[in-house]
Each structure stands twice: as C-alpha cells, then as structure tokens.
C-alpha positions in Angstrom: 42.6 9.3 -11.7 38.9 10.0 -12.2 36.5 10.3 -9.0 34.9 7.1 -7.6 31.3 6.5 -8.9 28.6 5.3 -6.7 27.0 2.3 -8.1 23.3 1.8 -7.2 22.4 -1.5 -5.7 19.2 -3.1 -6.8 16.4 -2.2 -4.3 14.1 -4.8 -2.6 10.5 -4.7 -3.9 8.3 -5.8 -6.6 7.7 -4.5 -10.0 4.7 -2.1 -10.2 2.6 -3.3 -13.2 1.2 0.2 -13.8 4.5 1.6 -14.9 7.2 -1.0 -14.5 9.1 0.8 -11.9 10.4 -1.2 -8.8 8.7 0.1 -5.7 9.9 -0.7 -2.1 7.4 -2.1 0.1 7.5 -3.3 3.8 6.3 -6.6 4.6 3.9 -6.8 7.7 2.4 -9.5 9.6 -1.3 -9.2 10.1 -3.2 -10.0 13.2 -4.6 -12.9 11.5 -1.1 -14.2 10.6 -1.1 -13.3 7.0 1.8 -11.4 5.5 1.0 -8.2 3.6 3.1 -5.9 1.2 2.4 -2.4 2.6 3.4 0.8 0.6 2.8 4.3 2.2 1.6 6.8 -0.3 2.5 10.5 0.3 -0.3 13.0 -0.3 1.5 14.5 -3.3 1.4 11.2 -5.0 -2.3 10.4 -4.3 -4.0 11.5 -7.5 -7.3 9.5 -7.5 -10.1 8.9 -5.2 -10.3 5.5 -3.6 -12.7 3.8 -1.0 -11.1 2.5 2.1 -12.1 -1.1 2.9 -11.8 -0.4 6.7 -14.4 2.4 7.1 -15.9 2.3 3.6 -15.3 6.2 3.4 -13.5 7.8 0.5 -9.7 8.6 0.5 -9.5 11.9 -1.4 -7.0 13.2 -3.7 -3.9 14.6 -1.9 -4.5 12.6 1.2 -1.6 10.3 2.4 -2.7 6.7 2.7 -1.6 3.1 2.6 -1.7 0.6 -0.3 -1.8 -3.2 1.0 -2.0 -6.6 -0.6 -1.3 -10.1 0.6 2.1 -11.5 -0.1 0.9 -14.6 -1.7 -2.1 -12.8 -3.4 -2.2 -11.1 -6.7 -1.0 -7.6 -7.1 -4.3 -6.6 -8.6 -5.9 -7.3 -5.2 -4.3 -4.1 -3.7 -6.5 -1.9 -1.5 -5.9 1.6 -0.6 -6.6 2.3 3.3 -6.5 5.3 5.5 -3.6 5.0 7.7 -5.5 4.8 10.8 -7.8 2.1 9.5 -4.9 0.1 8.3 -3.3 0.3 11.9 -6.8 -0.6 13.6 -7.8 -3.5 11.2 -7.2 -6.0 13.9 -9.2 -4.3 16.4 -12.2 -3.5 14.4 -14.9 -5.8 13.2 -15.4 -6.1 9.5 -17.7 -3.5 8.1 -20.6 -4.4 5.8 -19.9 -2.6 2.3 -22.7 -0.5 1.2 -24.3 -1.2 -2.2 -23.3 1.0 -4.9 
C-alpha cells in the first residue's frame, strides 16, 4: 500500500491580476461600515516604493506594510498603507494630498 497523499484544498481569496496566483486576504470592517480586503506584505516581498494614503509618506523597499481595497471595489483601487496608518485610519482626519 502506498502512503496517503495530502490533498490541498482550495484557499479562500481572490486571483491576483498581476501574476494570476491566488492570495489569501482577510476581510475587515472599516470604521465607516465598509468592508475591505486586507493583505499583509512582509518586508522581503516589498520590492517597490509606494506612497501611504494615511500619512502621505513613502513606504520604502523592504518595509512591511498593508495592501487594502474595498470588497465591492475594483482590484486596481488597491492602496499600500503603513501598518500603523491602516490601524489608525478611523482616528485620523483625512490628509490633504500634496501636489506632485
């Protein structure tokens, strides 16, 4: 008799349009009642510089951060946030974006 094979069960999540892989996200309720897909990005996977919408500062290469977008919104509306800015978004007033 051969050993039992473990079968992988399909994971929850959505297909990532950048590479077609399935990513597991958490669904969080925001302070405004909206639901958000939230993906935590470890520092080793952070390969680009992004601008955090919470503080309008850069998220550098190699820094862990959060990617979030509304459940009923388009995937291309994803935004990269510092972890602290994401957790504090309900306590802070919206910042005015600087002109680029």
